[in-house]
N, C-alpha and C positions, 0 to 999 in steps of 0.2 A: 372721366375717360370716355372716349368715343365708343358708341354702342357696338361698332364693328370690331373693336379690339378685344383682346383677351381680358379675362378678369384679373384685376390687380388688387392684391391685399396688402395691408400695412404690416410690415415685418413685426413690429412690436405689439401688434394686436392679434397675431395669429398664434394659435395653439401649436406647440412644438410637435404634437402627434396628430395634427389635423389630417383627416382622411384624404383630402385633396393632395396633400404633400406625399403621403404614402402611395397613393395610386399612381402618381406621375413618376416619382423617383428622381426627377431632375428639377433643378431650381434655377430660376433667372432672378438675380438680385439687381435691382435698378436704383439709381439715385432718384429721389422723388421728382426732381425736375425733368426726368425723362418722360414723365406722363404727357408732356407737351408734344411728344413725337410718337403718337399711337401706332403709326404704320411701322416704324422701326422696332418698337417693342413687340408688336404682333409678329413680325417676321422672325425675330429671334426666339420668341416663345414657342413657335411652331416647329423648331428644330428638334432633332433627337427624340422624336416621338411625342413632343409636347412637354413644356416646362411650366411649373407653377411659378407665377410672377409675384414677387414681393418687393415693395418699395420701402426705402428708408432715407431720411435726410440726416446726414451726420453733422449738420449745423444744429439740429434739434436734439438728436440722440447721441449720447457719448459713444464713441467707437467701442469701448469695453462692453457696454450694455448690448450693442448690436452684435458684437463678436460672440458673446456668451449665448445669445439667442440663436445665432446662425449655427454655432457648434452644437447646441442642443437639438436643433431641428435636424441637422445632418445625422446625428446619432439616433434620435428617437424615431424619426420618420424613414430611416433607411435610405437617405439620399445618396445617389451614386455619382452625380455630377452637378457642378455649380458653375453657372455662367454669370459674369458680372458685366453690367453695362452702365456707364456713367458719362457725364460731360467731361471732355478732356480739359485739363488745366485747373480744375477745381481742387483747392487744397483740402476740401472736406471729402469730396467724392473719392479721391485717390485712396483714402483710408479704407474704403470698401474692398478695393483690390488687395490691399495689404492684409486685411484681416482674414480674407478667404485663404490666401496663401499661407498665413500663419496657422490657421486651423488645419489645413492640409498637412503642413510640416509637422505639427506637434500632436495632433489628435486624430486625423483621418487621412493617412497617406494613401488610402485606397480610392479616394474620390478623384475624378477628373475635374480639371478647372479650365475655364476659358475666360478671356478678358477682352472686352470691347470698349472703345471710347468713341464719343461723337465729337467731331471737330468741324465746325463750319458746314454742317449738314451732311457730312460724310462719316461713315462708320469705319473704324480701323480696328483690326484684331491686334492685340498686344500679347506677347508671349509671357508666360509666368516668369521667365528669366528677366525680361525687361521690367516687370513689376518689382522683382527682387532688387535689381540694380538701382532702380529709381529711389530706393530708400537710402542709398549710400552715396552721398554727395561727393565724397572724396574720389570714389571710383568714376563717377560721371565727369568730374573735373579732369582726371587723368585721361579719359577717353577723348576729351575735347582738345587736348594738347597735341 
């Protein structure tokens, strides 16, 4: 990662009670390929008082392992907000958005969530509702008619 960017840690190698996580209280989860865009990652990491940045590649790590780790971090480290940034269109990266919303729904309704995707060099914010709907192909099909 660029020297001028924020520190990025690997999700699966970070202790769930790491002091950095507890100090910041906010988390920026990125798909590992987002490391190619240090300026974008830095910009998002500086929001909301500063976010701890963790990367994971869901082509390498099963979504269930990542989800358990993220849920544990949220609870053990007292995380109050989670932001997700991935490449748009990736069938692997989209799972990161899904798992964060599942954790919020089932285990941590008190956290705030934000979702962003990168498409052709531009960052788009995506609502939690869009994340939820994208999981239901029948609903998307009805919306297209």
